[in-house]
C-alpha positions in Angstrom: -66.2 14.0 -84.3 -66.2 16.6 -81.5 -68.9 14.4 -79.0 -66.1 11.8 -79.3 -63.2 13.7 -78.1 -65.5 15.2 -75.3 -66.8 12.0 -74.4 -62.9 10.6 -74.2 -61.8 13.9 -72.3 -64.9 13.4 -69.8 -63.4 9.7 -68.9 -60.4 10.7 -68.8 -61.2 13.3 -66.2 -63.6 10.5 -64.4 -61.2 8.5 -64.2 -58.5 10.9 -62.5 -61.0 11.5 -60.0 -61.7 7.9 -59.3 -57.6 7.6 -59.2 -57.7 10.3 -56.9 -60.9 9.0 -54.7 -58.8 5.6 -54.0 -55.7 6.6 -53.5 -57.3 8.9 -50.4 -59.1 6.1 -49.4 -55.8 4.2 -49.3 -54.0 6.6 -47.4 -56.8 6.8 -44.8 -56.3 3.2 -44.8 -53.0 3.3 -43.8 -53.4 5.9 -41.7 -55.3 4.1 -39.3 -52.6 1.2 -39.0 -50.3 3.2 -38.4 -52.3 4.7 -35.8 -53.0 1.4 -34.2 -49.5 0.0 -34.3 -48.6 3.1 -32.2 -50.9 2.7 -29.8 -49.9 -0.9 -29.4 -46.0 0.5 -29.3 -47.5 2.8 -26.7 -48.9 0.0 -24.4 -45.9 -2.0 -24.6 -43.8 1.0 -23.4 -46.1 1.6 -20.4 -45.8 -2.0 -19.6 -42.3 -1.8 -19.6 -42.1 1.4 -17.3 -44.3 -0.5 -14.9 -42.2 -3.9 -14.9 -39.2 -1.4 -14.3 -40.9 0.3 -11.5 -42.1 -3.0 -10.0 -38.4 -4.5 -10.2 -37.1 -1.4 -8.3 -39.5 -1.2 -5.7 -38.3 -5.2 -4.8 -34.8 -4.3 -5.0 -35.4 -1.5 -2.5 -37.4 -3.7 -0.5 -34.7 -6.5 -0.6 -31.6 -4.1 0.0 -33.8 -3.0 3.2 -34.4 -6.4 4.5 -30.4 -6.9 4.1 -29.8 -3.4 6.1 -31.9 -4.9 9.0 -30.5 -8.3 8.8 -27.0 -6.1 9.7 
């Protein structure tokens, strides 16, 4: 009887530890995904900034050309 109770308690403890380990594994995987998403967002933002900078440079060049013609 005591052996059966200790077996059940041990099974519950092992099951709880397994659930904790599994949860930590899922959290690590999700953190990696979020980090990847964050990196992609940063890359997109850098691209947008570069494109805006190019547009501003082009506008400045066109304005200079217009001023020269006048």
